[in-house]
N, CA and C atoms of all chains as a GROMACS GRO file, in nm:
protein
  564
    1MET      N    1  -0.846   2.480   0.987
    1MET     CA    2  -0.732   2.566   0.947
    1MET      C    3  -0.606   2.522   1.021
    2SER      N    4  -0.502   2.485   0.946
    2SER     CA    5  -0.383   2.432   1.011
    2SER      C    6  -0.278   2.539   1.036
    3GLY      N    7  -0.295   2.656   0.977
    3GLY     CA    8  -0.200   2.765   1.000
    3GLY      C    9  -0.071   2.753   0.921
    4LYS      N   10  -0.065   2.659   0.827
    4LYS     CA   11   0.056   2.644   0.746
    4LYS      C   12   0.051   2.738   0.626
    5THR      N   13   0.169   2.766   0.571
    5THR     CA   14   0.175   2.850   0.451
    5THR      C   15   0.259   2.782   0.344
    6LEU      N   16   0.204   2.770   0.226
    6LEU     CA   17   0.280   2.717   0.112
    6LEU      C   18   0.355   2.835   0.050
    7THR      N   19   0.486   2.817   0.032
    7THR     CA   20   0.565   2.926  -0.025
    7THR      C   21   0.624   2.884  -0.160
    8LYS      N   22   0.692   2.979  -0.222
    8LYS     CA   23   0.755   2.953  -0.351
    8LYS      C   24   0.857   2.839  -0.338
    9ALA      N   25   0.930   2.836  -0.227
    9ALA     CA   26   1.030   2.731  -0.206
    9ALA      C   27   0.964   2.593  -0.203
   10ASP      N   28   0.845   2.583  -0.144
   10ASP     CA   29   0.773   2.455  -0.142
   10ASP      C   30   0.733   2.412  -0.283
   11ILE      N   31   0.695   2.511  -0.363
   11ILE     CA   32   0.654   2.481  -0.501
   11ILE      C   33   0.775   2.435  -0.582
   12VAL      N   34   0.889   2.503  -0.561
   12VAL     CA   35   1.013   2.462  -0.629
   12VAL      C   36   1.046   2.318  -0.590
   13ASP      N   37   1.034   2.283  -0.463
   13ASP     CA   38   1.060   2.146  -0.416
   13ASP      C   39   0.969   2.044  -0.484
   14ALA      N   40   0.839   2.078  -0.492
   14ALA     CA   41   0.742   1.986  -0.551
   14ALA      C   42   0.775   1.960  -0.697
   15ILE      N   43   0.818   2.064  -0.769
   15ILE     CA   44   0.852   2.047  -0.911
   15ILE      C   45   0.985   1.972  -0.925
   16TYR      N   46   1.079   2.004  -0.837
   16TYR     CA   47   1.211   1.940  -0.836
   16TYR      C   48   1.197   1.787  -0.829
   17GLU      N   49   1.102   1.741  -0.748
   17GLU     CA   50   1.082   1.596  -0.731
   17GLU      C   51   1.027   1.529  -0.857
   18LYS      N   52   0.967   1.609  -0.946
   18LYS     CA   53   0.904   1.551  -1.065
   18LYS      C   54   0.988   1.567  -1.191
   19THR      N   55   1.106   1.628  -1.178
   19THR     CA   56   1.188   1.648  -1.298
   19THR      C   57   1.332   1.602  -1.272
   20ASP      N   58   1.412   1.599  -1.379
   20ASP     CA   59   1.552   1.559  -1.365
   20ASP      C   60   1.644   1.679  -1.351
   21ARG      N   61   1.586   1.795  -1.325
   21ARG     CA   62   1.669   1.916  -1.320
   21ARG      C   63   1.713   1.948  -1.178
   22ASN      N   64   1.821   2.025  -1.168
   22ASN     CA   65   1.866   2.063  -1.034
   22ASN      C   66   1.780   2.178  -0.982
   23ARG      N   67   1.791   2.200  -0.852
   23ARG     CA   68   1.704   2.299  -0.786
   23ARG      C   69   1.717   2.439  -0.844
   24ALA      N   70   1.840   2.478  -0.876
   24ALA     CA   71   1.863   2.613  -0.928
   24ALA      C   72   1.790   2.632  -1.061
   25GLU      N   73   1.795   2.528  -1.145
   25GLU     CA   74   1.726   2.535  -1.273
   25GLU      C   75   1.575   2.546  -1.252
   26VAL      N   76   1.524   2.462  -1.161
   26VAL     CA   77   1.380   2.463  -1.134
   26VAL      C   78   1.338   2.600  -1.080
   27LYS      N   79   1.419   2.656  -0.992
   27LYS     CA   80   1.391   2.787  -0.935
   27LYS      C   81   1.380   2.891  -1.046
   28GLY      N   82   1.477   2.886  -1.139
   28GLY     CA   83   1.477   2.980  -1.252
   28GLY      C   84   1.353   2.966  -1.338
   29ILE      N   85   1.310   2.840  -1.360
   29ILE     CA   86   1.193   2.817  -1.444
   29ILE      C   87   1.066   2.864  -1.372
   30VAL      N   88   1.060   2.845  -1.240
   30VAL     CA   89   0.943   2.892  -1.164
   30VAL      C   90   0.935   3.046  -1.170
   31GLU      N   91   1.050   3.112  -1.157
   31GLU     CA   92   1.051   3.259  -1.169
   31GLU      C   93   1.004   3.301  -1.308
   32SER      N   94   1.047   3.227  -1.409
   32SER     CA   95   1.006   3.258  -1.546
   32SER      C   96   0.856   3.237  -1.563
   33LEU      N   97   0.803   3.131  -1.501
   33LEU     CA   98   0.659   3.105  -1.507
   33LEU      C   99   0.580   3.220  -1.444
   34LEU      N  100   0.626   3.267  -1.330
   34LEU     CA  101   0.556   3.378  -1.263
   34LEU      C  102   0.562   3.505  -1.347
   35LYS      N  103   0.675   3.525  -1.413
   35LYS     CA  104   0.691   3.643  -1.498
   35LYS      C  105   0.594   3.636  -1.617
   36ILE      N  106   0.584   3.517  -1.677
   36ILE     CA  107   0.492   3.499  -1.790
   36ILE      C  108   0.347   3.522  -1.744
   37MET      N  109   0.315   3.472  -1.624
   37MET     CA  110   0.180   3.491  -1.570
   37MET      C  111   0.149   3.639  -1.549
   38LYS      N  112   0.246   3.711  -1.494
   38LYS     CA  113   0.227   3.855  -1.470
   38LYS      C  114   0.208   3.929  -1.603
   39GLN      N  115   0.292   3.893  -1.702
   39GLN     CA  116   0.282   3.960  -1.832
   39GLN      C  117   0.147   3.932  -1.897
   40ALA      N  118   0.099   3.808  -1.883
   40ALA     CA  119  -0.031   3.772  -1.942
   40ALA      C  120  -0.143   3.852  -1.876
   41ILE      N  121  -0.136   3.867  -1.744
   41ILE     CA  122  -0.240   3.944  -1.675
   41ILE      C  123  -0.237   4.089  -1.722
   42LYS      N  124  -0.117   4.141  -1.743
   42LYS     CA  125  -0.105   4.280  -1.786
   42LYS      C  126  -0.149   4.298  -1.932
   43LYS      N  127  -0.100   4.210  -2.018
   43LYS     CA  128  -0.122   4.225  -2.161
   43LYS      C  129  -0.263   4.182  -2.203
   44ASP      N  130  -0.307   4.065  -2.157
   44ASP     CA  131  -0.438   4.012  -2.200
   44ASP      C  132  -0.550   4.049  -2.103
   45HIS      N  133  -0.514   4.108  -1.991
   45HIS     CA  134  -0.610   4.139  -1.884
   45HIS      C  135  -0.674   4.014  -1.825
   46ALA      N  136  -0.629   3.896  -1.866
   46ALA     CA  137  -0.686   3.773  -1.812
   46ALA      C  138  -0.590   3.657  -1.829
   47LEU      N  139  -0.585   3.574  -1.729
   47LEU     CA  140  -0.508   3.449  -1.734
   47LEU      C  141  -0.600   3.340  -1.683
   48LEU      N  142  -0.633   3.247  -1.773
   48LEU     CA  143  -0.729   3.143  -1.740
   48LEU      C  144  -0.658   3.011  -1.718
   49ILE      N  145  -0.671   2.955  -1.600
   49ILE     CA  146  -0.610   2.825  -1.572
   49ILE      C  147  -0.723   2.728  -1.543
   50SER      N  148  -0.751   2.641  -1.640
   50SER     CA  149  -0.868   2.555  -1.627
   50SER      C  150  -0.854   2.462  -1.507
   51GLY      N  151  -0.963   2.440  -1.438
   51GLY     CA  152  -0.962   2.357  -1.318
   51GLY      C  153  -0.921   2.432  -1.194
   52PHE      N  154  -0.877   2.557  -1.213
   52PHE     CA  155  -0.832   2.636  -1.099
   52PHE      C  156  -0.908   2.769  -1.091
   53GLY      N  157  -0.888   2.851  -1.191
   53GLY     CA  158  -0.959   2.979  -1.192
   53GLY      C  159  -0.900   3.076  -1.291
   54LYS      N  160  -0.940   3.200  -1.277
   54LYS     CA  161  -0.902   3.302  -1.373
   54LYS      C  162  -0.856   3.427  -1.299
   55PHE      N  163  -0.741   3.480  -1.341
   55PHE     CA  164  -0.695   3.608  -1.288
   55PHE      C  165  -0.740   3.715  -1.386
   56GLU      N  166  -0.806   3.815  -1.335
   56GLU     CA  167  -0.855   3.921  -1.423
   56GLU      C  168  -0.802   4.055  -1.376
   57ALA      N  169  -0.757   4.136  -1.471
   57ALA     CA  170  -0.715   4.272  -1.437
   57ALA      C  171  -0.823   4.366  -1.486
   58TYR      N  172  -0.862   4.457  -1.401
   58TYR     CA  173  -0.957   4.558  -1.450
   58TYR      C  174  -0.920   4.696  -1.398
   59ASP      N  175  -0.974   4.796  -1.466
   59ASP     CA  176  -0.939   4.935  -1.434
   59ASP      C  177  -1.029   4.991  -1.326
   60LYS      N  178  -0.965   5.054  -1.232
   60LYS     CA  179  -1.042   5.128  -1.132
   60LYS      C  180  -1.029   5.275  -1.166
   61LYS      N  181  -1.140   5.345  -1.163
   61LYS     CA  182  -1.137   5.487  -1.196
   61LYS      C  183  -1.073   5.568  -1.084
   62ALA      N  184  -1.028   5.686  -1.118
   62ALA     CA  185  -0.976   5.777  -1.017
   62ALA      C  186  -1.090   5.812  -0.922
   63ARG      N  187  -1.058   5.827  -0.796
   63ARG     CA  188  -1.165   5.869  -0.705
   63ARG      C  189  -1.106   5.961  -0.598
   64LYS      N  190  -1.197   6.033  -0.538
   64LYS     CA  191  -1.154   6.126  -0.434
   64LYS      C  192  -1.138   6.049  -0.303
   65GLY      N  193  -1.028   6.072  -0.239
   65GLY     CA  194  -1.007   6.008  -0.110
   65GLY      C  195  -0.972   6.114  -0.008
   66ARG      N  196  -0.945   6.070   0.111
   66ARG     CA  197  -0.916   6.165   0.216
   66ARG      C  198  -0.810   6.103   0.305
   67ASN      N  199  -0.714   6.182   0.344
   67ASN     CA  200  -0.616   6.136   0.440
   67ASN      C  201  -0.681   6.148   0.579
   68PRO      N  202  -0.708   6.035   0.643
   68PRO     CA  203  -0.782   6.039   0.768
   68PRO      C  204  -0.705   6.111   0.880
   69GLN      N  205  -0.574   6.118   0.864
   69GLN     CA  206  -0.495   6.180   0.969
   69GLN      C  207  -0.496   6.333   0.960
   70THR      N  208  -0.493   6.383   0.836
   70THR     CA  209  -0.485   6.528   0.818
   70THR      C  210  -0.616   6.586   0.766
   71ASP      N  211  -0.711   6.496   0.729
   71ASP     CA  212  -0.839   6.540   0.673
   71ASP      C  213  -0.826   6.603   0.535
   72GLU      N  214  -0.708   6.594   0.480
   72GLU     CA  215  -0.679   6.652   0.351
   72GLU      C  216  -0.748   6.570   0.240
   73THR      N  217  -0.810   6.636   0.145
   73THR     CA  218  -0.872   6.564   0.033
   73THR      C  219  -0.767   6.539  -0.075
   74ILE      N  220  -0.761   6.416  -0.123
   74ILE     CA  221  -0.666   6.383  -0.228
   74ILE      C  222  -0.737   6.308  -0.339
   75THR      N  223  -0.681   6.313  -0.459
   75THR     CA  224  -0.739   6.235  -0.568
   75THR      C  225  -0.656   6.110  -0.586
   76LEU      N  226  -0.718   5.995  -0.570
   76LEU     CA  227  -0.648   5.870  -0.592
   76LEU      C  228  -0.646   5.844  -0.741
   77PRO      N  229  -0.529   5.817  -0.798
   77PRO     CA  230  -0.520   5.802  -0.944
   77PRO      C  231  -0.589   5.674  -0.991
   78PRO      N  232  -0.627   5.669  -1.120
   78PRO     CA  233  -0.685   5.545  -1.174
   78PRO      C  234  -0.580   5.435  -1.167
   79ARG      N  235  -0.619   5.313  -1.142
   79ARG     CA  236  -0.522   5.206  -1.135
   79ARG      C  237  -0.584   5.074  -1.176
   80LYS      N  238  -0.496   4.979  -1.201
   80LYS     CA  239  -0.540   4.845  -1.239
   80LYS      C  240  -0.535   4.754  -1.117
   81VAL      N  241  -0.638   4.673  -1.100
   81VAL     CA  242  -0.637   4.578  -0.990
   81VAL      C  243  -0.662   4.437  -1.045
   82VAL      N  244  -0.619   4.338  -0.969
   82VAL     CA  245  -0.635   4.198  -1.011
   82VAL      C  246  -0.733   4.126  -0.919
   83VAL      N  247  -0.823   4.052  -0.977
   83VAL     CA  248  -0.909   3.966  -0.897
   83VAL      C  249  -0.893   3.822  -0.944
   84PHE      N  250  -0.918   3.730  -0.854
   84PHE     CA  251  -0.914   3.589  -0.887
   84PHE      C  252  -1.055   3.533  -0.877
   85ARG      N  253  -1.100   3.472  -0.986
   85ARG     CA  254  -1.231   3.407  -0.982
   85ARG      C  255  -1.208   3.257  -0.994
   86LEU      N  256  -1.257   3.182  -0.898
   86LEU     CA  257  -1.228   3.040  -0.902
   86LEU      C  258  -1.317   2.968  -1.001
   87SER      N  259  -1.268   2.858  -1.054
   87SER     CA  260  -1.345   2.782  -1.152
   87SER      C  261  -1.453   2.703  -1.079
   88ARG      N  262  -1.553   2.662  -1.155
   88ARG     CA  263  -1.662   2.584  -1.097
   88ARG      C  264  -1.610   2.453  -1.036
   89LYS      N  265  -1.514   2.395  -1.106
   89LYS     CA  266  -1.458   2.267  -1.061
   89LYS      C  267  -1.390   2.284  -0.925
   90PHE      N  268  -1.307   2.385  -0.914
   90PHE     CA  269  -1.234   2.407  -0.789
   90PHE      C  270  -1.332   2.445  -0.677
   91ARG      N  271  -1.433   2.523  -0.713
   91ARG     CA  272  -1.534   2.561  -0.613
   91ARG      C  273  -1.602   2.437  -0.555
   92SER      N  274  -1.635   2.342  -0.643
   92SER     CA  275  -1.705   2.224  -0.593
   92SER      C  276  -1.609   2.134  -0.514
   93GLU      N  277  -1.481   2.135  -0.551
   93GLU     CA  278  -1.382   2.058  -0.473
   93GLU      C  279  -1.368   2.115  -0.331
   94LEU      N  280  -1.377   2.248  -0.321
   94LEU     CA  281  -1.365   2.313  -0.190
   94LEU      C  282  -1.489   2.294  -0.104
   95ASN      N  283  -1.602   2.273  -0.168
   95ASN     CA  284  -1.728   2.270  -0.094
   95ASN      C  285  -1.805   2.140  -0.115
   96GLN      N  286  -1.734   2.029  -0.098
   96GLN     CA  287  -1.802   1.900  -0.110
   96GLN      C  288  -1.891   1.879   0.011
   97GLN      N  289  -2.011   1.832  -0.017
   97GLN     CA  290  -2.105   1.810   0.096
   97GLN      C  291  -2.073   1.680   0.168
   98MET      N  292  -0.474   3.481  -2.189
   98MET     CA  293  -0.391   3.361  -2.205
   98MET      C  294  -0.455   3.246  -2.127
   99ASN      N  295  -0.451   3.126  -2.182
   99ASN     CA  296  -0.503   3.010  -2.109
   99ASN      C  297  -0.388   2.916  -2.072
  100LYS      N  298  -0.424   2.804  -2.011
  100LYS     CA  299  -0.321   2.715  -1.956
  100LYS      C  300  -0.230   2.657  -2.064
  101SER      N  301  -0.287   2.617  -2.177
  101SER     CA  302  -0.202   2.556  -2.280
  101SER      C  303  -0.107   2.660  -2.341
  102GLU      N  304  -0.153   2.784  -2.352
  102GLU     CA  305  -0.065   2.891  -2.403
  102GLU      C  306   0.045   2.921  -2.301
  103LEU      N  307   0.009   2.911  -2.174
  103LEU     CA  308   0.106   2.934  -2.067
  103LEU      C  309   0.216   2.827  -2.074
  104ILE      N  310   0.175   2.702  -2.093
  104ILE     CA  311   0.270   2.591  -2.104
  104ILE      C  312   0.363   2.610  -2.224
  105LYS      N  313   0.303   2.649  -2.336
  105LYS     CA  314   0.379   2.669  -2.460
  105LYS      C  315   0.482   2.781  -2.443
  106THR      N  316   0.437   2.892  -2.384
  106THR     CA  317   0.527   3.006  -2.363
  106THR      C  318   0.640   2.969  -2.266
  107LEU      N  319   0.605   2.894  -2.161
  107LEU     CA  320   0.707   2.852  -2.064
  107LEU      C  321   0.812   2.763  -2.131
  108ALA      N  322   0.767   2.671  -2.216
  108ALA     CA  323   0.857   2.580  -2.287
  108ALA      C  324   0.951   2.658  -2.379
  109GLU      N  325   0.895   2.752  -2.455
  109GLU     CA  326   0.975   2.830  -2.550
  109GLU      C  327   1.073   2.922  -2.479
  110THR      N  328   1.026   2.989  -2.376
  110THR     CA  329   1.112   3.085  -2.306
  110THR      C  330   1.233   3.017  -2.243
  111ASN      N  331   1.212   2.895  -2.191
  111ASN     CA  332   1.320   2.828  -2.119
  111ASN      C  333   1.388   2.719  -2.200
  112ASP      N  334   1.343   2.705  -2.326
  112ASP     CA  335   1.398   2.603  -2.413
  112ASP      C  336   1.392   2.464  -2.348
  113ILE      N  337   1.275   2.428  -2.302
  113ILE     CA  338   1.254   2.295  -2.243
  113ILE      C  339   1.140   2.226  -2.319
  114PRO      N  340   1.134   2.092  -2.314
  114PRO     CA  341   1.026   2.022  -2.387
  114PRO      C  342   0.888   2.061  -2.334
  115ALA      N  343   0.790   2.063  -2.423
  115ALA     CA  344   0.653   2.102  -2.385
  115ALA      C  345   0.597   2.009  -2.278
  116ASP      N  346   0.632   1.880  -2.285
  116ASP     CA  347   0.582   1.783  -2.185
  116ASP      C  348   0.628   1.822  -2.046
  117GLU      N  349   0.754   1.864  -2.039
  117GLU     CA  350   0.812   1.899  -1.910
  117GLU      C  351   0.748   2.028  -1.857
  118ALA      N  352   0.729   2.124  -1.948
  118ALA     CA  353   0.664   2.250  -1.908
  118ALA      C  354   0.524   2.222  -1.856
  119SER      N  355   0.457   2.125  -1.918
  119SER     CA  356   0.322   2.089  -1.879
  119SER      C  357   0.322   2.030  -1.737
  120VAL      N  358   0.418   1.941  -1.709
  120VAL     CA  359   0.430   1.883  -1.575
  120VAL      C  360   0.452   1.994  -1.473
  121MET      N  361   0.540   2.089  -1.508
  121MET     CA  362   0.573   2.197  -1.414
  121MET      C  363   0.452   2.284  -1.381
  122VAL      N  364   0.378   2.322  -1.486
  122VAL     CA  365   0.261   2.407  -1.462
  122VAL      C  366   0.156   2.331  -1.380
  123ASN      N  367   0.138   2.203  -1.412
  123ASN     CA  368   0.039   2.124  -1.338
  123ASN      C  369   0.078   2.102  -1.192
  124VAL      N  370   0.207   2.076  -1.168
  124VAL     CA  371   0.252   2.058  -1.029
  124VAL      C  372   0.233   2.189  -0.953
  125PHE      N  373   0.264   2.299  -1.018
  125PHE     CA  374   0.247   2.432  -0.957
  125PHE      C  375   0.100   2.454  -0.916
  126VAL      N  376   0.010   2.434  -1.011
  126VAL     CA  377  -0.132   2.458  -0.985
  126VAL      C  378  -0.185   2.360  -0.880
  127ASP      N  379  -0.144   2.233  -0.891
  127ASP     CA  380  -0.193   2.133  -0.795
  127ASP      C  381  -0.143   2.161  -0.654
  128ALA      N  382  -0.019   2.210  -0.642
  128ALA     CA  383   0.035   2.241  -0.509
  128ALA      C  384  -0.046   2.354  -0.444
  129VAL      N  385  -0.078   2.455  -0.524
  129VAL     CA  386  -0.157   2.568  -0.472
  129VAL      C  387  -0.297   2.520  -0.433
  130LYS      N  388  -0.358   2.441  -0.521
  130LYS     CA  389  -0.493   2.391  -0.492
  130LYS      C  390  -0.496   2.305  -0.367
  131GLU      N  391  -0.397   2.214  -0.358
  131GLU     CA  392  -0.394   2.123  -0.245
  131GLU      C  393  -0.380   2.199  -0.113
  132ALA      N  394  -0.293   2.300  -0.113
  132ALA     CA  395  -0.274   2.380   0.009
  132ALA      C  396  -0.406   2.446   0.049
  133LEU      N  397  -0.475   2.505  -0.049
  133LEU     CA  398  -0.601   2.573  -0.019
  133LEU      C  399  -0.708   2.474   0.026
  134LEU      N  400  -0.707   2.355  -0.034
  134LEU     CA  401  -0.804   2.252   0.007
  134LEU      C  402  -0.779   2.209   0.152
  135ASN      N  403  -0.652   2.216   0.196
  135ASN     CA  404  -0.619   2.184   0.336
  135ASN      C  405  -0.647   2.301   0.429
  136GLY      N  406  -0.686   2.414   0.371
  136GLY     CA  407  -0.711   2.533   0.454
  136GLY      C  408  -0.584   2.613   0.481
  137ASP      N  409  -0.475   2.579   0.411
  137ASP     CA  410  -0.349   2.653   0.430
  137ASP      C  411  -0.348   2.781   0.348
  138ARG      N  412  -0.257   2.870   0.387
  138ARG     CA  413  -0.234   2.991   0.310
  138ARG      C  414  -0.132   2.962   0.200
  139VAL      N  415  -0.131   3.044   0.097
  139VAL     CA  416  -0.030   3.032  -0.008
  139VAL      C  417   0.030   3.169  -0.026
  140GLU      N  418   0.163   3.176  -0.024
  140GLU     CA  419   0.227   3.305  -0.042
  140GLU      C  420   0.336   3.295  -0.146
  141ILE      N  421   0.315   3.361  -0.260
  141ILE     CA  422   0.413   3.358  -0.366
  141ILE      C  423   0.470   3.499  -0.381
  142ARG      N  424   0.590   3.517  -0.328
  142ARG     CA  425   0.656   3.648  -0.330
  142ARG      C  426   0.660   3.707  -0.470
  143GLY      N  427   0.620   3.831  -0.480
  143GLY     CA  428   0.626   3.902  -0.608
  143GLY      C  429   0.500   3.883  -0.690
  144PHE      N  430   0.421   3.780  -0.655
  144PHE     CA  431   0.300   3.756  -0.733
  144PHE      C  432   0.175   3.784  -0.649
  145GLY      N  433   0.161   3.712  -0.540
  145GLY     CA  434   0.045   3.738  -0.455
  145GLY      C  435   0.024   3.626  -0.355
  146SER      N  436  -0.082   3.638  -0.278
  146SER     CA  437  -0.111   3.537  -0.178
  146SER      C  438  -0.259   3.497  -0.184
  147PHE      N  439  -0.284   3.375  -0.141
  147PHE     CA  440  -0.420   3.323  -0.135
  147PHE      C  441  -0.451   3.280   0.007
  148LYS      N  442  -0.573   3.302   0.048
  148LYS     CA  443  -0.618   3.235   0.169
  148LYS      C  444  -0.765   3.200   0.154
  149ILE      N  445  -0.805   3.104   0.236
  149ILE     CA  446  -0.943   3.058   0.229
  149ILE      C  447  -1.026   3.142   0.326
  150LYS      N  448  -1.138   3.188   0.275
  150LYS     CA  449  -1.229   3.261   0.363
  150LYS      C  450  -1.354   3.176   0.384
  151ASP      N  451  -1.400   3.173   0.507
  151ASP     CA  452  -1.522   3.100   0.539
  151ASP      C  453  -1.641   3.194   0.534
  152TYR      N  454  -1.743   3.153   0.464
  152TYR     CA  455  -1.865   3.233   0.460
  152TYR      C  456  -1.975   3.155   0.529
  153GLY      N  457  -2.039   3.214   0.624
  153GLY     CA  458  -2.144   3.143   0.697
  153GLY      C  459  -2.269   3.123   0.612
  154GLY      N  460  -2.349   3.027   0.646
  154GLY     CA  461  -2.474   3.005   0.574
  154GLY      C  462  -2.580   3.104   0.621
  155TYR      N  463  -2.680   3.121   0.542
  155TYR     CA  464  -2.790   3.210   0.583
  155TYR      C  465  -2.917   3.168   0.511
  156THR      N  466  -3.029   3.216   0.561
  156THR     CA  467  -3.155   3.187   0.493
  156THR      C  468  -3.186   3.304   0.401
  157GLY      N  469  -3.191   3.275   0.275
  157GLY     CA  470  -3.216   3.380   0.177
  157GLY      C  471  -3.350   3.359   0.110
  158ARG      N  472  -3.373   3.443   0.015
  158ARG     CA  473  -3.500   3.437  -0.056
  158ARG      C  474  -3.470   3.450  -0.204
  159ASN      N  475  -3.537   3.373  -0.282
  159ASN     CA  476  -3.527   3.390  -0.426
  159ASN      C  477  -3.606   3.517  -0.461
  160PRO      N  478  -3.535   3.622  -0.507
  160PRO     CA  479  -3.603   3.751  -0.526
  160PRO      C  480  -3.713   3.745  -0.633
  161LYS      N  481  -3.703   3.648  -0.721
  161LYS     CA  482  -3.800   3.638  -0.828
  161LYS      C  483  -3.930   3.574  -0.780
  162THR      N  484  -3.915   3.466  -0.702
  162THR     CA  485  -4.033   3.389  -0.663
  162THR      C  486  -4.073   3.412  -0.518
  163GLY      N  487  -3.983   3.473  -0.439
  163GLY     CA  488  -4.014   3.495  -0.299
  163GLY      C  489  -3.992   3.370  -0.214
  164GLU      N  490  -3.953   3.264  -0.280
  164GLU     CA  491  -3.931   3.135  -0.214
  164GLU      C  492  -3.815   3.143  -0.115
  165VAL      N  493  -3.830   3.083   0.002
  165VAL     CA  494  -3.724   3.083   0.102
  165VAL      C  495  -3.625   2.972   0.069
  166VAL      N  496  -3.500   3.008   0.060
  166VAL     CA  497  -3.396   2.906   0.034
  166VAL      C  498  -3.288   2.918   0.140
  167SER      N  499  -3.229   2.806   0.178
  167SER     CA  500  -3.120   2.815   0.273
  167SER      C  501  -2.988   2.810   0.196
  168VAL      N  502  -2.903   2.910   0.219
  168VAL     CA  503  -2.774   2.917   0.152
  168VAL      C  504  -2.672   2.853   0.246
  169GLU      N  505  -2.609   2.746   0.199
  169GLU     CA  506  -2.516   2.670   0.282
  169GLU      C  507  -2.387   2.749   0.307
  170PRO      N  508  -2.320   2.722   0.421
  170PRO     CA  509  -2.190   2.784   0.443
  170PRO      C  510  -2.093   2.741   0.333
  171LYS      N  511  -2.000   2.826   0.299
  171LYS     CA  512  -1.905   2.788   0.194
  171LYS      C  513  -1.766   2.843   0.221
  172GLN      N  514  -1.669   2.785   0.153
  172GLN     CA  515  -1.530   2.829   0.163
  172GLN      C  516  -1.488   2.876   0.025
  173LEU      N  517  -1.433   2.996   0.019
  173LEU     CA  518  -1.387   3.047  -0.109
  173LEU      C  519  -1.247   3.105  -0.094
  174PRO      N  520  -1.161   3.084  -0.196
  174PRO     CA  521  -1.027   3.141  -0.187
  174PRO      C  522  -1.030   3.290  -0.216
  175PHE      N  523  -0.943   3.362  -0.149
  175PHE     CA  524  -0.933   3.505  -0.170
  175PHE      C  525  -0.789   3.535  -0.211
  176PHE      N  526  -0.772   3.605  -0.322
  176PHE     CA  527  -0.638   3.636  -0.375
  176PHE      C  528  -0.606   3.782  -0.351
  177ARG      N  529  -0.486   3.806  -0.302
  177ARG     CA  530  -0.436   3.944  -0.290
  177ARG      C  531  -0.313   3.958  -0.375
  178ALA      N  532  -0.316   4.050  -0.469
  178ALA     CA  533  -0.200   4.071  -0.555
  178ALA      C  534  -0.084   4.124  -0.471
  179GLY      N  535   0.036   4.076  -0.501
  179GLY     CA  536   0.156   4.122  -0.431
  179GLY      C  537   0.198   4.259  -0.482
  180LYS      N  538   0.289   4.321  -0.408
  180LYS     CA  539   0.334   4.456  -0.439
  180LYS      C  540   0.394   4.464  -0.580
  181GLU      N  541   0.478   4.365  -0.611
  181GLU     CA  542   0.544   4.365  -0.742
  181GLU      C  543   0.444   4.354  -0.857
  182LEU      N  544   0.343   4.268  -0.840
  182LEU     CA  545   0.241   4.252  -0.944
  182LEU      C  546   0.161   4.381  -0.962
  183LYS      N  547   0.124   4.443  -0.849
  183LYS     CA  548   0.050   4.570  -0.856
  183LYS      C  549   0.131   4.677  -0.927
  184GLU      N  550   0.260   4.685  -0.890
  184GLU     CA  551   0.345   4.789  -0.952
  184GLU      C  552   0.366   4.760  -1.100
  185PHE      N  553   0.382   4.633  -1.132
  185PHE     CA  554   0.403   4.594  -1.272
  185PHE      C  555   0.282   4.631  -1.357
  186LEU      N  556   0.162   4.605  -1.305
  186LEU     CA  557   0.039   4.634  -1.379
  186LEU      C  558   0.019   4.784  -1.399
  187ASN      N  559   0.069   4.862  -1.304
  187ASN     CA  560   0.045   5.005  -1.310
  187ASN      C  561   0.164   5.085  -1.362
  188SER      N  562   0.261   5.014  -1.418
  188SER     CA  563   0.378   5.087  -1.470
  188SER      C  564   0.368   5.102  -1.621
   0.00000   0.00000   0.00000
């Protein structure tokens, strides 16, 4: 573990080097890509990126919770959560013997 | 939605050639993969973050046959949805 973090700015730089567009344009297109990805997860409940993995949205039912500080019982509303399942290819790339 | 539909939508939305949209999506995915393969974290504001989790090996049993099998240690990425993505999904 090297402790480094890849950020959106690094991704913009990587794309900038591969295209003839200026950084501002690339930044705008990356934001648009993320927006499309979010909409796909919401609308289709799944976004499949071959060789990488799949983002899946699923429904969590309402459940009873408790505020640990006040001991008050509360009902947590139903909500949607996202999970990432990695593809077989990426899994084997991560775990080469 | 799959990757080719993502590329097509990106090209149409931004009025750019499909080839270029394809390069962009691939560079994006490859950058994320490469970082995770190096054991780095990935943080995409508004979308989410990834980190690699190490799982230790253990000796397990095939529940069907009772056979003893050794499960090797493995590394798997873990994704946490960002605040904006969570709010967007629940709005």
